[in-house]
C-alpha positions as CSV (number, residue, x, y, z in Angstrom):
1,M,7.3,-12.5,6.2
2,S,5.0,-12.4,9.2
3,K,6.0,-8.8,10.0
4,P,3.8,-5.7,10.5
5,V,4.5,-2.8,8.3
6,I,4.5,0.9,8.7
7,A,3.3,2.7,5.6
8,S,1.8,6.1,4.5
9,R,-1.9,6.6,4.0
10,I,-1.6,7.1,0.2
11,G,-2.9,5.4,-2.9
12,G,-4.0,1.8,-2.5
13,I,-1.8,1.2,0.6
14,P,-4.7,1.5,3.0
15,D,-6.4,-1.4,1.1
16,M,-3.4,-3.6,1.9
17,V,-2.4,-2.4,5.4
18,V,-5.1,-2.5,8.0
19,D,-4.1,0.1,10.5
20,G,-3.6,-1.4,14.0
21,Q,-4.1,-4.9,12.8
22,T,-1.6,-5.7,10.0
23,G,0.6,-2.7,10.5
24,C,0.5,1.1,11.1
25,L,-0.6,3.7,8.7
26,V,0.9,7.2,9.1
27,S,0.2,10.5,7.4
28,P,2.5,11.1,4.4
29,G,5.3,13.6,5.2
30,D,4.8,13.4,9.0
31,P,8.1,12.4,10.6
32,R,6.8,12.5,14.1
33,E,3.9,10.2,13.4
34,L,6.4,7.8,11.6
35,R,8.7,8.0,14.6
36,D,5.9,7.2,17.0
37,A,4.8,4.3,15.0
38,I,8.3,2.8,14.8
39,R,8.8,3.4,18.6
40,G,5.4,1.9,19.3
41,L,6.2,-1.4,17.5
42,L,9.7,-1.6,18.8
43,A,8.5,-1.2,22.4
44,D,5.8,-3.9,22.2
45,P,7.1,-7.3,20.9
46,V,3.8,-9.0,21.7
47,R,1.9,-6.5,19.5
48,R,4.5,-6.9,16.7
49,E,4.1,-10.6,16.7
50,R,0.3,-10.5,16.7
51,M,0.2,-7.9,13.9
52,G,2.7,-9.9,11.9
53,S,0.6,-13.1,12.2
54,V,-2.5,-11.2,11.1
55,A,-0.5,-9.5,8.3
56,E,0.6,-12.9,6.9
57,Q,-3.0,-14.1,6.8
58,H,-4.1,-10.8,5.2
59,A,-1.4,-10.9,2.5
60,E,-2.9,-14.2,1.1
61,A,-5.7,-12.1,-0.4
62,F,-3.2,-10.2,-2.5
63,Q,-1.3,-13.3,-3.9
64,A,-1.7,-13.9,-7.6
65,A,-3.8,-17.1,-7.1
66,S,-6.4,-15.1,-5.1
67,V,-6.4,-12.0,-7.2
68,V,-6.6,-13.8,-10.6
69,A,-9.5,-15.9,-9.4
70,R,-11.4,-12.8,-8.3
71,I,-10.7,-11.0,-11.6
72,E,-11.8,-14.0,-13.6
73,S,-15.0,-14.2,-11.5
74,A,-15.7,-10.5,-12.1
75,Y,-15.3,-11.0,-15.9
76,Q,-17.6,-14.1,-15.8
77,E,-20.2,-12.1,-13.9
78,V,-20.0,-9.2,-16.4
79,L,-20.1,-11.5,-19.4
80,G,-22.9,-13.6,-17.8
81,E,-20.9,-16.8,-18.4
82,S,-20.2,-19.7,-16.0
83,S,-16.8,-20.4,-17.6
84,F,-14.5,-18.8,-20.1
85,D,-14.2,-20.1,-23.6
86,E,-10.6,-21.3,-24.0
87,R,-10.5,-20.5,-27.8
88,P,-8.2,-17.6,-28.8
89,L,-10.0,-14.4,-29.9
90,A,-10.4,-14.0,-33.6
91,R,-8.0,-11.4,-35.0
92,S,-8.8,-9.0,-37.8
93,G,-6.4,-9.1,-40.7
94,S,-6.3,-5.3,-41.0
95,R,-5.1,-2.7,-38.6
């Protein structure tokens, strides 16, 4: 959406939000830090627009087409194959 985000520094969020570039990361449970981040973005439309533009470009790395290609590449590397065999896996008749 070409908008910067404000998010907490928890879990995998810091992998998606680059603090100061694609949005703002704040400490979980810190209302003052959240308030300051909101005020900072509201007060600076040029910064918001720049961060939003960078965020849009950064988000492309998390789209399915990009993620699936990277996962398949990792599998290929682990298996030592240049391409996947398209045949279905053989299934055992017993459980």
